[in-house]
Backbone as a chain_set.jsonl record, in Angstrom:
{"seq": "MTILRLAHVSIEGLVLDGRVRSLRDNLSKQWSELVYNGLYFSPEAAFLQPSLDFAQQRVNGEVRLRLYKGNAYVLGRSSQEKLYSEEDASMDSLDTFDPSETTGFITIQAIRLKKYGLQMANAGIKL", "coords": {"N": [[-10.734, 6.601, 13.366], [-10.599, 3.389, 14.587], [-11.811, 1.844, 17.618], [-10.224, -0.256, 18.566], [-7.828, 0.223, 17.208], [-7.11, 2.709, 18.309], [-6.589, 1.939, 20.977], [-4.453, 0.18, 20.532], [-2.449, 1.831, 19.371], [-2.057, 3.507, 21.512], [-0.868, 1.801, 23.424], [1.431, 1.178, 21.977], [2.742, 3.591, 22.205], [3.773, 3.413, 24.753], [5.517, 1.218, 24.73], [7.154, 1.165, 22.465], [10.118, 2.483, 21.108], [10.652, 5.882, 20.265], [11.882, 6.413, 17.787], [11.65, 3.982, 16.5], [8.864, 3.858, 16.306], [8.465, 5.964, 14.502], [9.775, 5.015, 12.182], [8.209, 2.715, 11.811], [5.748, 3.915, 11.202], [6.313, 5.044, 8.679], [7.005, 2.724, 7.201], [4.627, 1.29, 7.435], [2.866, 2.814, 5.931], [3.968, 2.466, 3.367], [3.696, -0.316, 3.134], [0.902, -0.552, 3.232], [0.207, 0.721, 0.837], [1.297, -1.09, -0.982], [-0.31, -3.366, -0.5], [-2.831, -2.311, -1.155], [-2.474, -1.949, -3.865], [-2.456, -4.529, -4.753], [-0.145, -6.008, -4.307], [0.651, -7.783, -2.323], [2.048, -10.201, -2.239], [4.527, -9.544, -3.184], [8.116, -8.97, -3.683], [8.809, -6.621, -2.391], [6.909, -6.326, -0.359], [7.525, -8.599, 1.107], [9.997, -7.832, 2.009], [9.399, -5.659, 3.694], [7.674, -6.738, 5.662], [8.999, -8.3, 7.813], [10.187, -6.234, 9.324], [7.985, -4.773, 10.22], [6.767, -6.765, 11.737], [8.742, -7.113, 13.699], [8.595, -4.651, 15.009], [6.241, -4.969, 16.379], [6.57, -6.971, 18.248], [6.88, -6.579, 21.079], [4.628, -5.264, 21.816], [2.257, -5.058, 24.057], [-0.189, -4.992, 26.526], [-2.469, -3.186, 28.697], [-5.336, -1.182, 28.145], [-7.42, 1.358, 29.264], [-10.498, 2.557, 28.327], [-12.862, 5.145, 27.564], [-16.015, 5.327, 26.252], [-18.039, 7.562, 24.596], [-20.751, 9.137, 23.267], [-20.132, 8.495, 20.518], [-17.396, 8.829, 20.514], [-14.063, 7.891, 21.517], [-12.025, 7.678, 24.337], [-8.836, 7.58, 25.821], [-8.273, 6.507, 29.01], [-6.41, 5.402, 30.663], [-3.364, 3.477, 30.691], [-1.264, 0.587, 30.666], [1.689, -1.42, 30.823], [3.787, -4.235, 31.017], [5.982, -4.189, 29.466], [6.814, -1.623, 29.1], [8.778, 1.233, 28.128], [9.192, 3.544, 29.499], [10.351, 4.792, 32.556], [9.787, 5.98, 35.691], [11.801, 6.47, 37.47], [14.099, 6.6, 35.819], [13.446, 8.817, 34.359], [14.257, 11.053, 35.613], [17.192, 12.836, 35.579], [18.777, 12.887, 37.771], [18.689, 10.425, 39.002], [20.077, 8.681, 37.416], [22.765, 6.816, 37.683], [25.062, 6.593, 36.102], [25.055, 8.863, 34.616], [26.472, 11.852, 33.674], [26.122, 15.214, 34.04], [27.802, 16.931, 32.588], [28.101, 15.718, 30.218], [26.085, 16.413, 28.522], [26.495, 17.732, 26.169], [27.462, 15.806, 24.592], [26.293, 14.092, 22.08], [26.206, 11.375, 21.312], [26.504, 9.984, 23.716], [24.166, 10.709, 25.065], [22.221, 9.632, 23.336], [22.8, 6.996, 23.738], [21.568, 6.259, 26.092], [18.884, 5.398, 25.643], [19.462, 3.205, 24.056], [20.939, 1.539, 25.724], [18.942, 0.888, 27.547], [17.234, -0.544, 25.881], [18.936, -2.697, 25.269], [19.152, -3.885, 27.809], [16.494, -4.721, 28.178], [16.286, -6.636, 26.14], [18.23, -8.473, 27.0], [17.095, -9.265, 29.455], [14.917, -10.589, 28.448], [16.131, -12.734, 27.394], [17.169, -12.586, 24.855], [19.675, -12.464, 22.507], [21.755, -9.9, 21.27]], "CA": [[-9.891, 5.593, 13.953], [-11.422, 2.45, 15.336], [-11.514, 1.735, 19.046], [-9.091, -1.165, 18.73], [-6.623, 0.92, 16.732], [-6.779, 3.713, 19.321], [-5.971, 1.241, 22.104], [-3.168, -0.369, 20.086], [-1.506, 2.948, 19.219], [-1.77, 3.986, 22.861], [0.12, 0.883, 24.011], [2.688, 1.368, 21.251], [3.396, 4.765, 22.77], [4.478, 3.019, 25.975], [6.507, 0.147, 24.588], [8.051, 1.341, 21.328], [11.02, 3.621, 21.061], [10.132, 6.912, 19.36], [12.426, 6.262, 16.43], [11.036, 2.78, 15.923], [7.498, 4.252, 15.919], [8.554, 6.788, 13.299], [10.07, 4.112, 11.061], [7.027, 1.876, 11.621], [4.75, 4.727, 10.503], [6.703, 5.134, 7.266], [6.905, 1.401, 6.586], [3.207, 0.921, 7.374], [2.286, 3.512, 4.773], [4.437, 1.785, 2.159], [3.084, -1.638, 3.107], [-0.515, -0.35, 2.886], [0.138, 1.013, -0.6], [1.54, -2.346, -1.695], [-1.511, -4.198, -0.37], [-3.886, -1.651, -1.922], [-2.188, -2.155, -5.288], [-2.452, -5.955, -5.057], [1.228, -6.503, -4.303], [0.919, -8.403, -1.028], [3.025, -11.274, -2.403], [5.682, -9.007, -3.911], [9.36, -8.936, -2.909], [8.823, -5.42, -1.544], [6.123, -6.627, 0.84], [8.315, -9.57, 1.871], [11.079, -7.055, 2.616], [8.857, -4.806, 4.756], [6.937, -7.466, 6.699], [9.764, -8.608, 9.033], [10.391, -5.021, 10.123], [6.718, -4.479, 10.889], [6.601, -7.797, 12.766], [9.685, -6.799, 14.772], [8.089, -3.497, 15.759], [5.071, -5.356, 17.172], [6.891, -8.073, 19.157], [6.76, -6.242, 22.494], [3.406, -4.482, 22.027], [1.408, -5.851, 24.924], [-0.565, -4.214, 27.692], [-3.885, -2.93, 28.939], [-5.773, 0.198, 27.928], [-8.768, 1.659, 29.742], [-11.113, 3.529, 27.427], [-14.225, 5.611, 27.823], [-16.757, 5.557, 25.019], [-19.096, 8.528, 24.893], [-21.335, 9.835, 22.117], [-19.4, 8.247, 19.284], [-15.968, 9.091, 20.68], [-13.323, 7.019, 22.43], [-10.989, 8.409, 25.071], [-7.941, 6.753, 26.624], [-8.255, 6.925, 30.412], [-5.185, 4.899, 31.279], [-2.719, 2.378, 29.977], [-0.152, -0.005, 31.397], [2.343, -2.527, 30.143], [5.014, -4.753, 31.626], [7.05, -3.96, 28.495], [6.983, -0.183, 28.878], [10.126, 1.79, 28.131], [9.251, 4.659, 30.444], [10.591, 4.505, 33.958], [9.757, 7.229, 36.449], [13.136, 6.631, 38.055], [15.041, 7.029, 34.78], [13.029, 10.091, 33.773], [15.013, 12.09, 36.311], [18.626, 12.694, 35.347], [19.422, 12.739, 39.077], [18.727, 9.028, 39.423], [20.929, 7.896, 36.531], [24.08, 6.75, 38.311], [26.147, 6.75, 35.134], [24.857, 10.082, 33.834], [27.231, 13.019, 34.11], [25.546, 16.372, 33.35], [28.752, 17.561, 31.663], [28.024, 14.997, 28.95], [24.911, 16.806, 27.745], [26.912, 18.158, 24.833], [27.852, 14.604, 23.845], [25.095, 13.52, 21.471], [26.249, 9.909, 21.311], [26.272, 9.527, 25.087], [22.743, 10.887, 25.367], [21.477, 8.646, 22.557], [23.083, 5.662, 24.265], [20.676, 5.956, 27.214], [17.769, 4.575, 25.175], [19.985, 1.956, 23.521], [21.267, 0.704, 26.883], [17.661, 0.408, 28.081], [16.799, -1.575, 24.934], [19.812, -3.847, 25.478], [18.755, -4.53, 29.064], [15.217, -5.413, 27.942], [16.55, -7.829, 25.343], [18.946, -9.412, 27.868], [16.115, -9.8, 30.406], [14.033, -11.49, 27.701], [16.941, -13.849, 26.906], [17.441, -12.399, 23.431], [21.023, -11.952, 22.266], [21.837, -8.89, 20.209]], "C": [[-10.779, 4.659, 14.766], [-10.97, 2.389, 16.79], [-10.283, 0.859, 19.268], [-7.788, -0.499, 18.306], [-6.176, 1.975, 17.745], [-6.062, 3.063, 20.504], [-4.583, 0.73, 21.733], [-2.11, 0.729, 19.985], [-1.122, 3.502, 20.589], [-0.733, 3.104, 23.549], [1.459, 1.015, 23.294], [3.458, 2.562, 21.801], [4.16, 4.466, 24.044], [5.658, 2.102, 25.711], [7.476, 0.318, 23.427], [8.887, 2.601, 21.482], [10.488, 4.612, 20.025], [10.631, 6.777, 17.937], [11.875, 5.029, 15.737], [9.614, 3.099, 15.484], [7.511, 5.062, 14.634], [8.83, 5.928, 12.065], [8.867, 3.23, 10.75], [5.94, 2.633, 10.864], [5.052, 4.803, 9.013], [6.543, 3.797, 6.559], [5.453, 0.954, 6.452], [2.519, 1.565, 6.18], [2.691, 2.815, 3.478], [3.79, 0.409, 2.02], [1.618, -1.537, 2.694], [-0.688, -0.077, 1.399], [0.366, -0.249, -1.421], [0.296, -3.229, -1.667], [-2.644, -3.623, -1.211], [-3.719, -1.916, -3.418], [-2.063, -3.631, -5.656], [-1.075, -6.586, -5.038], [1.618, -7.146, -2.975], [2.011, -9.465, -1.131], [4.254, -10.823, -3.178], [6.939, -9.069, -3.047], [9.42, -7.728, -1.975], [8.068, -5.674, -0.242], [6.873, -7.618, 1.728], [9.476, -8.886, 2.584], [10.576, -6.255, 3.82], [8.283, -5.593, 5.937], [7.759, -7.801, 7.942], [10.014, -7.384, 9.92], [9.124, -4.654, 10.876], [6.448, -5.497, 12.0], [7.5, -7.509, 13.966], [9.155, -5.667, 15.645], [6.946, -3.891, 16.69], [5.359, -6.431, 18.224], [6.591, -7.764, 20.619], [5.5, -5.426, 22.805], [2.398, -5.352, 22.77], [1.051, -4.994, 26.137], [-2.067, -4.077, 27.81], [-4.177, -1.453, 28.746], [-7.188, 0.322, 28.474], [-9.314, 2.789, 28.881], [-12.462, 3.977, 27.968], [-14.85, 5.892, 26.461], [-17.923, 6.471, 25.35], [-19.5, 9.257, 23.623], [-20.483, 9.713, 20.85], [-17.908, 8.523, 19.355], [-15.36, 8.095, 21.653], [-12.184, 7.823, 23.04], [-10.147, 7.427, 25.874], [-7.904, 7.325, 28.035], [-6.971, 6.494, 31.112], [-4.627, 3.758, 30.467], [-1.569, 1.867, 30.83], [0.412, -1.162, 30.588], [3.582, -2.939, 30.917], [6.217, -4.437, 30.738], [7.397, -2.488, 28.316], [8.449, 0.244, 28.95], [10.277, 2.868, 29.186], [9.462, 4.15, 31.862], [10.632, 5.833, 34.69], [11.129, 7.518, 37.053], [14.131, 7.164, 37.025], [14.677, 8.366, 34.163], [13.749, 11.263, 34.428], [16.494, 11.84, 36.094], [19.378, 12.497, 36.668], [19.592, 11.274, 39.464], [19.584, 8.154, 38.517], [22.352, 7.918, 37.076], [25.218, 7.042, 37.341], [26.03, 8.023, 34.318], [25.608, 11.242, 34.466], [26.688, 14.221, 33.344], [26.505, 17.061, 32.382], [28.739, 16.881, 30.297], [26.852, 15.444, 28.08], [25.275, 17.322, 26.37], [27.321, 16.966, 23.981], [26.645, 13.862, 23.322], [25.079, 11.995, 21.569], [25.966, 9.357, 22.7], [24.798, 9.622, 25.448], [21.907, 9.855, 24.613], [21.652, 7.249, 23.127], [22.158, 5.291, 25.418], [19.543, 5.049, 26.753], [18.256, 3.223, 24.646], [20.4, 1.005, 24.644], [19.997, 0.091, 27.461], [17.115, -0.724, 27.192], [17.622, -2.848, 25.137], [19.464, -4.61, 26.745], [17.447, -5.295, 28.902], [15.439, -6.705, 27.164], [17.253, -8.89, 26.191], [17.988, -10.055, 28.868], [15.162, -10.783, 29.744], [14.793, -12.699, 27.157], [17.266, -13.773, 25.434], [18.823, -11.787, 23.269], [20.996, -10.954, 21.125], [23.025, -9.163, 19.322]], "O": [[-11.618, 5.113, 15.545], [-9.874, 2.833, 17.134], [-9.408, 1.197, 20.064], [-6.765, -0.644, 18.975], [-4.98, 2.113, 18.004], [-5.047, 3.575, 20.977], [-3.647, 0.834, 22.525], [-0.991, 0.557, 20.47], [0.017, 3.92, 20.794], [0.186, 3.615, 24.189], [2.51, 0.968, 23.933], [4.688, 2.542, 21.855], [5.098, 5.186, 24.387], [6.684, 2.192, 26.386], [8.524, -0.328, 23.407], [8.405, 3.64, 21.932], [9.929, 4.199, 19.009], [9.881, 7.002, 16.987], [11.658, 5.034, 14.525], [9.188, 2.667, 14.412], [6.657, 4.867, 13.768], [8.19, 6.098, 11.027], [8.534, 3.013, 9.586], [5.284, 2.071, 9.987], [4.157, 4.645, 8.182], [6.011, 3.735, 5.45], [5.088, 0.312, 5.467], [1.697, 0.942, 5.508], [1.86, 2.599, 2.596], [3.385, 0.014, 0.927], [1.141, -2.345, 1.896], [-1.62, -0.583, 0.773], [-0.294, -0.458, -2.439], [-0.105, -3.775, -2.694], [-3.341, -4.365, -1.903], [-4.7, -2.085, -4.143], [-1.612, -3.955, -6.755], [-0.857, -7.605, -5.694], [2.771, -7.065, -2.553], [2.814, -9.615, -0.21], [4.95, -11.649, -3.768], [6.851, -9.203, -1.827], [10.01, -7.799, -0.896], [8.521, -5.292, 0.837], [6.862, -7.493, 2.953], [9.889, -9.327, 3.656], [11.252, -6.183, 4.846], [8.394, -5.159, 7.083], [7.262, -7.604, 9.051], [10.046, -7.506, 11.144], [9.184, -4.266, 12.042], [5.962, -5.138, 13.072], [7.074, -7.642, 15.114], [9.254, -5.72, 16.871], [6.707, -3.213, 17.689], [4.476, -6.767, 19.013], [6.085, -8.632, 21.329], [5.327, -4.953, 23.929], [1.778, -6.249, 22.2], [1.924, -4.34, 26.708], [-2.833, -4.752, 27.123], [-3.387, -0.588, 29.124], [-8.05, -0.508, 28.184], [-8.684, 3.835, 28.725], [-13.111, 3.265, 28.734], [-14.282, 6.604, 25.632], [-18.7, 6.198, 26.265], [-18.678, 9.915, 22.985], [-20.162, 10.709, 20.203], [-17.224, 8.454, 18.334], [-16.05, 7.531, 22.502], [-11.476, 8.552, 22.346], [-10.687, 6.54, 26.533], [-7.548, 8.487, 28.233], [-6.51, 7.154, 32.043], [-5.326, 3.149, 29.657], [-0.977, 2.611, 31.612], [-0.281, -1.791, 29.789], [4.332, -2.097, 31.41], [7.351, -4.421, 31.216], [8.205, -2.15, 27.451], [9.242, -0.302, 29.718], [11.371, 3.081, 29.709], [8.821, 3.193, 32.297], [11.424, 6.711, 34.348], [11.556, 8.67, 37.134], [14.911, 8.07, 37.319], [15.512, 8.99, 33.508], [13.835, 12.345, 33.847], [16.995, 10.756, 36.39], [20.5, 11.99, 36.671], [20.534, 10.923, 40.174], [19.797, 6.983, 38.83], [23.059, 8.917, 36.945], [26.216, 7.661, 37.71], [26.832, 8.244, 33.41], [25.407, 11.571, 35.635], [26.781, 14.253, 32.117], [26.055, 17.714, 31.441], [29.3, 17.403, 29.333], [26.653, 14.895, 26.996], [24.423, 17.344, 25.481], [27.508, 17.106, 22.772], [26.035, 13.081, 24.051], [24.046, 11.4, 21.875], [25.256, 8.36, 22.837], [24.247, 8.713, 26.07], [20.987, 9.267, 25.182], [20.758, 6.411, 23.013], [21.982, 4.104, 25.696], [19.262, 4.037, 27.396], [17.558, 2.216, 24.768], [20.229, -0.208, 24.522], [19.977, -1.086, 27.821], [16.603, -1.727, 27.69], [17.071, -3.948, 25.172], [19.48, -5.841, 26.757], [17.305, -6.398, 29.429], [14.857, -7.741, 27.485], [16.914, -10.07, 26.113], [18.06, -11.26, 29.105], [14.656, -11.7, 30.391], [14.201, -13.583, 26.539], [17.605, -14.785, 24.82], [19.111, -10.725, 23.821], [20.293, -11.146, 20.133], [23.267, -8.422, 18.369]]}, "num_chains": 1, "name": "protein.A"}
C-alpha cells in the first residue's frame, strides 16, 4: 500500500459511514476490473463512477504519519468532516435515546442517518 493510499484510507475511516465504506470497497473492485479490462468508457463504468465520486465528496482531513525502515504508520488523523463525536459515543449524552429502544433495530440505525442528515443540512445540501 502506498503512503498516500494509507493516509487516504485513514481519513475515510473518520468521515465515511461504515456501510458506505463497505459499498465503496465493492464498487471499487468492480470499477478496477472494468478499467483493467479496457472498459473505462463502458456504461457499467459510467454507472459506478457517480457512486464512487459521492463516497469521496467529504473525504478531507490531515494525517500524521511516521515512516521507518520501509513502513508507514498512522500517528494521528483529524477532519472537520468526521462522523465520530466523543459526545455522541456515549449513550448517556444522547437526549433522544431511550435505552428501552435497544431492541428497536430501526431506531438504532436512525442514529447514524440523523447524523448524516444534520451534516447535509449544515452543508446546505437538501436530501
